[in-house]
LUMKOLGU-194098 format. One line per 3 residues: number of its first residue (from 1); their letters; for each residue x, y, z of N, C-alpha, C. Coordinates in nm, 4 decimals, m for minus. Layout:
% LUMKOLGU-194098
NUM = A = X:Y:Z:X:Y:Z:X:Y:Z | ...
//
This chain:
% LUMKOLGU-194098
1 = XXX = m0.7040:m1.6721:m1.1823:m0.7863:m1.5537:m1.1764:m0.7409:m1.4695:m1.0567 | m0.7278:m1.3391:m1.0788:m0.6831:m1.2517:m0.9716:m0.7995:m1.2127:m0.8818 | m0.7683:m1.1837:m0.7583:m0.8714:m1.1390:m0.6641:m0.8837:m0.9873:m0.6768
4 = XXX = m1.0008:m0.9407:m0.7163:m1.0234:m0.7978:m0.7347:m1.0651:m0.7340:m0.6032 | m1.0072:m0.6204:m0.5736:m1.0446:m0.5436:m0.4553:m1.1552:m0.4460:m0.4938 | m1.2156:m0.3833:m0.3957:m1.3240:m0.2888:m0.4199:m1.2845:m0.1748:m0.5121
7 = XXX = m1.1636:m0.1200:m0.4918:m1.1205:m0.0094:m0.5768:m1.0950:m0.0561:m0.7199 | m1.0554:m0.1821:m0.7384:m1.0383:m0.2376:m0.8726:m1.1739:m0.2459:m0.9435 | m1.2737:m0.2949:m0.8717:m1.4084:m0.3074:m0.9287:m1.4646:m0.1702:m0.9659
10 = XXX = m1.4458:m0.0703:m0.8789:m1.4924:0.0654:m0.9097:m1.4238:0.1197:m1.0334 | m1.2934:0.0973:m1.0443:m1.2169:0.1438:m1.1599:m1.2673:0.0770:m1.2884 | m1.2891:m0.0526:m1.2833:m1.3380:m0.1249:m1.4007:m1.4791:m0.0796:m1.4389
13 = XXX = m1.5656:m0.0550:m1.3409:m1.6999:m0.0064:m1.3710:m1.6943:0.1305:m1.4364 | m1.6004:0.2155:m1.3951:m1.5902:0.3475:m1.4568:m1.5436:0.3365:m1.6021 | m1.4545:0.2436:m1.6294:m1.4097:0.2209:m1.7671:m1.5233:0.1611:m1.8498
16 = XXX = m1.5955:0.0665:m1.7926:m1.6994:m0.0070:m1.8648:m1.8264:0.0703:m1.8881 | m1.8407:0.1851:m1.8236:m1.9641:0.2634:m1.8377:m1.9956:0.2959:m1.9834 | m1.8950:0.3257:m2.0618:m1.9151:0.3671:m2.2008:m1.9254:0.2501:m2.2998
19 = XXX = m1.8994:0.1296:m2.2548:m1.9013:0.0139:m2.3450:m2.0427:m0.0214:m2.3901 | m2.0514:m0.0787:m2.5070:m2.1773:m0.1348:m2.5565:m2.1739:m0.2859:m2.5312 | m2.2895:m0.3479:m2.5097:m2.2915:m0.4931:m2.4867:m2.2310:m0.5708:m2.6039
22 = XXX = m2.1394:m0.6605:m2.5723:m2.0734:m0.7422:m2.6729:m2.1417:m0.8779:m2.6876 | m2.2136:m0.9214:m2.5840:m2.2790:m1.0523:m2.5831:m2.4218:m1.0342:m2.5337 | m2.5157:m1.0981:m2.6022:m2.6563:m1.0956:m2.5630:m2.6965:m1.2361:m2.5171
25 = XXX = m2.7745:m1.2418:m2.4095:m2.8211:m1.3698:m2.3553:m2.9723:m1.3744:m2.3690 | m3.0213:m1.4798:m2.4326:m3.1653:m1.4953:m2.4536:m3.2293:m1.5855:m2.3502 | m3.3446:m1.6401:m2.3851:m3.4217:m1.7251:m2.2934:m3.3491:m1.8497:m2.2483
28 = XXX = m3.2623:m1.9017:m2.3337:m3.1944:m2.0275:m2.3007:m3.0947:m2.0107:m2.1875 | m3.0548:m1.8872:m2.1572:m2.9623:m1.8627:m2.0482:m2.8180:m1.8831:m2.0889 | m2.7403:m1.9346:m1.9965:m2.5963:m1.9498:m2.0170:m2.5667:m2.0820:m2.0884
31 = XXX = m2.5733:m2.0772:m2.2203:m2.5490:m2.1953:m2.3031:m2.4023:m2.1998:m2.3445 | m2.3649:m2.3100:m2.4097:m2.2289:m2.3219:m2.4622:m2.2016:m2.2144:m2.5667 | m2.3023:m2.1786:m2.6441:m2.2862:m2.0737:m2.7460:m2.2591:m1.9382:m2.6808
34 = XXX = m2.3267:m1.9098:m2.5701:m2.3031:m1.7840:m2.4990:m2.1624:m1.7835:m2.4399 | m2.1190:m1.8951:m2.3830:m1.9835:m1.9040:m2.3281:m1.8789:m1.8857:m2.4375 | m1.9044:m1.9425:m2.5563:m1.8126:m1.9246:m2.6692:m1.8096:m1.7782:m2.7135
37 = XXX = m1.9243:m1.7123:m2.7138:m1.9302:m1.5707:m2.7508:m1.8540:m1.4851:m2.6494 | m1.8627:m1.5202:m2.5215:m1.7875:m1.4483:m2.4188:m1.6379:m1.4658:m2.4410 | m1.5950:m1.5894:m2.4676:m1.4533:m1.6148:m2.4959:m1.4054:m1.5332:m2.6152
40 = XXX = m1.4843:m1.5316:m2.7204:m1.4475:m1.4580:m2.8411:m1.4406:m1.3078:m2.8129 | m1.5357:m1.2552:m2.7378:m1.5350:m1.1125:m2.7050:m1.4140:m1.0766:m2.6192 | m1.3739:m1.1677:m2.5305:m1.2569:m1.1416:m2.4455:m1.1268:m1.1487:m2.5231
43 = XXX = m1.1259:m1.2083:m2.6417:m1.0043:m1.2115:m2.7222:m0.9620:m1.0709:m2.7627 | m1.0582:m0.9801:m2.7768:m1.0256:m0.8441:m2.8171:m1.0241:m0.7444:m2.7032 | m1.0769:m0.7820:m2.5879:m1.0882:m0.6869:m2.4777:m1.0927:m0.7599:m2.3441
46 = XXX = m1.0304:m0.7004:m2.2450:m1.0331:m0.7602:m2.1116:m1.1652:m0.7321:m2.0412 | m1.2342:m0.6255:m2.0818:m1.3571:m0.5827:m2.0168:m1.4690:m0.5798:m2.1202 | m1.5761:m0.6551:m2.0937:m1.6895:m0.6592:m2.1871:m1.8210:m0.6460:m2.1105
49 = XXX = m1.9243:m0.6072:m2.1845:m2.0586:m0.6022:m2.1277:m2.1407:m0.7155:m2.1854 | m2.2270:m0.7707:m2.1021:m2.3179:m0.8770:m2.1407:m2.4588:m0.8295:m2.1062 | m2.5526:m0.8468:m2.1971:m2.6899:m0.8017:m2.1739:m2.7840:m0.9214:m2.1731
52 = XXX = m2.8647:m0.9297:m2.0678:m2.9687:m1.0316:m2.0589:m3.0928:m0.9704:m2.1226 | m3.1421:m1.0308:m2.2300:m3.2508:m0.9711:m2.3064:m3.3835:m0.9697:m2.2322 | m3.4073:m1.0678:m2.1466:m3.5308:m1.0721:m2.0679:m3.4937:m1.0871:m1.9206
55 = XXX = m3.4462:m0.9764:m1.8574:m3.3940:m0.9877:m1.7206:m3.4984:m1.0249:m1.6162 | m3.6262:m1.0014:m1.6430:m3.7294:m1.0355:m1.5456:m3.7466:m1.1844:m1.5263 | m3.7048:m1.2634:m1.6245:m3.7219:m1.4085:m1.6183:m3.5996:m1.4806:m1.5627
58 = XXX = m3.4937:m1.4047:m1.5279:m3.3680:m1.4651:m1.4839:m3.3338:m1.4154:m1.3434 | m3.2922:m1.5074:m1.2570:m3.2391:m1.4682:m1.1267:m3.0971:m1.4177:m1.1525 | m3.0808:m1.2867:m1.1520:m2.9548:m1.2252:m1.1928:m2.8372:m1.2658:m1.1046
61 = XXX = m2.8583:m1.2757:m0.9743:m2.7486:m1.3122:m0.8847:m2.7034:m1.4559:m0.9089 | m2.7986:m1.5457:m0.9286:m2.7637:m1.6847:m0.9588:m2.6949:m1.6938:m1.0947 | m2.7429:m1.6137:m1.1907:m2.6819:m1.6115:m1.3238:m2.5373:m1.5625:m1.3140
64 = XXX = m2.5133:m1.4563:m1.2367:m2.3787:m1.4018:m1.2205:m2.2865:m1.5038:m1.1529 | m2.3371:m1.5751:m1.0539:m2.2569:m1.6775:m0.9862:m2.2212:m1.7909:m1.0824 | m2.3180:m1.8325:m1.1629:m2.2915:m1.9384:m1.2611:m2.1928:m1.8900:m1.3664
67 = XXX = m2.2045:m1.7647:m1.4049:m2.1133:m1.7062:m1.5032:m1.9708:m1.7026:m1.4485 | m1.9544:m1.6637:m1.3234:m1.8219:m1.6653:m1.2592:m1.7626:m1.8054:m1.2603 | m1.8473:m1.9043:m1.2359:m1.8011:m2.0429:m1.2266:m1.7679:m2.1029:m1.3633
70 = XXX = m1.8561:m2.0809:m1.4619:m1.8422:m2.1500:m1.5911:m1.7542:m2.0776:m1.6919 | m1.7402:m1.9462:m1.6791:m1.6511:m1.8750:m1.7704:m1.5264:m1.8384:m1.6910 | m1.4250:m1.7972:m1.7586:m1.3037:m1.7568:m1.6887:m1.3078:m1.6078:m1.6578
73 = XXX = m1.4267:m1.5489:m1.6582:m1.4455:m1.4060:m1.6330:m1.4918:m1.3825:m1.4899 | m1.4776:m1.2582:m1.4456:m1.5297:m1.2167:m1.3158:m1.6342:m1.1090:m1.3393 | m1.7477:m1.1214:m1.2749:m1.8509:m1.0185:m1.2832:m1.8073:m0.9053:m1.1909
76 = XXX = m1.7893:m0.7855:m1.2484:m1.7449:m0.6713:m1.1679:m1.8562:m0.5694:m1.1471 | m1.9655:m0.5851:m1.2188:m2.0777:m0.4940:m1.2015:m2.2032:m0.5502:m1.2635 | m2.3182:m0.5105:m1.2057:m2.4455:m0.5582:m1.2570:m2.5497:m0.4496:m1.2314
79 = XXX = m2.6091:m0.4000:m1.3406:m2.7155:m0.3008:m1.3311:m2.8282:m0.3496:m1.4205 | m2.9419:m0.3791:m1.3601:m3.0541:m0.4310:m1.4381:m3.0146:m0.5607:m1.5051 | m3.0305:m0.5667:m1.6343:m2.9956:m0.6859:m1.7103:m2.8601:m0.6770:m1.7779
82 = XXX = m2.7752:m0.5853:m1.7332:m2.6436:m0.5669:m1.7942:m2.5358:m0.6029:m1.6923 | m2.4449:m0.6913:m1.7336:m2.3346:m0.7324:m1.6475:m2.2032:m0.6915:m1.7117 | m2.1087:m0.6521:m1.6305:m1.9757:m0.6148:m1.6758:m1.8802:m0.7255:m1.6360
85 = XXX = m1.8082:m0.7799:m1.7339:m1.7196:m0.8941:m1.7113:m1.5742:m0.8557:m1.7363 | m1.4862:m0.9032:m1.6500:m1.3433:m0.8771:m1.6630:m1.2674:m1.0080:m1.6679 | m1.1752:m1.0166:m1.7618:m1.0828:m1.1307:m1.7689:m0.9453:m1.0756:m1.8039
88 = XXX = m0.8507:m1.0949:m1.7141:m0.7143:m1.0462:m1.7334:m0.6476:m1.1201:m1.8477 | m0.5849:m1.0465:m1.9390:m0.5024:m1.1045:m2.0447:m0.3635:m1.1219:m1.9848 | m0.3287:m1.2434:m1.9496:m0.2037:m1.2699:m1.8772:m0.0803:m1.2382:m1.9620
91 = XXX = m0.0900:m1.2534:m2.0947:0.0248:m1.2290:m2.1812:0.0538:m1.0806:m2.1986 | m0.0495:m1.0006:m2.2209:m0.0307:m0.8561:m2.2396:m0.1491:m0.7810:m2.1809 | m0.1466:m0.7572:m2.0489:m0.2570:m0.6856:m1.9849:m0.2701:m0.5444:m2.0412
94 = XXX = m0.3941:m0.5045:m2.0696:m0.4202:m0.3736:m2.1265:m0.4723:m0.2755:m2.0213 | m0.5376:m0.3272:m1.9188:m0.5958:m0.2436:m1.8145:m0.5124:m0.2585:m1.6881 | m0.4658:m0.1449:m1.6366:m0.3926:m0.1511:m1.5097:m0.4919:m0.1247:m1.3970
97 = XXX = m0.4822:m0.2033:m1.2942:m0.5726:m0.1942:m1.1808:m0.5088:m0.1119:m1.0697 | m0.5886:m0.0337:m0.9964:m0.5340:0.0494:m0.8874:m0.4577:m0.0304:m0.7820 | m0.5026:m0.1491:m0.7512:m0.4361:m0.2281:m0.6473:m0.2978:m0.2764:m0.6922
100 = XXX = m0.2760:m0.2835:m0.8217:m0.1450:m0.3263:m0.8733:m0.0418:m0.2138:m0.8668 | m0.0893:m0.0890:m0.8726:0.0049:0.0232:m0.8749:0.0247:0.0855:m0.7369 | m0.0565:0.0467:m0.6399:m0.0396:0.1047:m0.5065:0.0765:0.0363:m0.4359
103 = XXX = 0.1487:0.1109:m0.3529:0.2640:0.0517:m0.2831:0.2219:m0.0534:m0.1820 | 0.3000:m0.1559:m0.1718:0.2739:m0.2640:m0.0755:0.3346:m0.2228:0.0584 | 0.2591:m0.2370:0.1649:0.3085:m0.1980:0.2969:0.3333:m0.3208:0.3792
//
């Protein structure tokens, strides 16, 4: 997993603004079925949105930390019950990150 810089996260959030949630999370939380749905959604896109259906009942920060740990995705943004997840496609990356194109000093 690559280490995302602040400008990378901002860039990904700007791209993800228009996305619709690809995965919904219910009361059961982060189950194996949700992890499988995340994997399947990442097969078609490096950047996906995940929506927690009942965000008041979930500690969002703990959920995001568990999601980072259990899935191969990185949480790049969180607004209310919506999280933006990024997973680099190592074989054919589709999204170029600002930190990759900036000159190394």
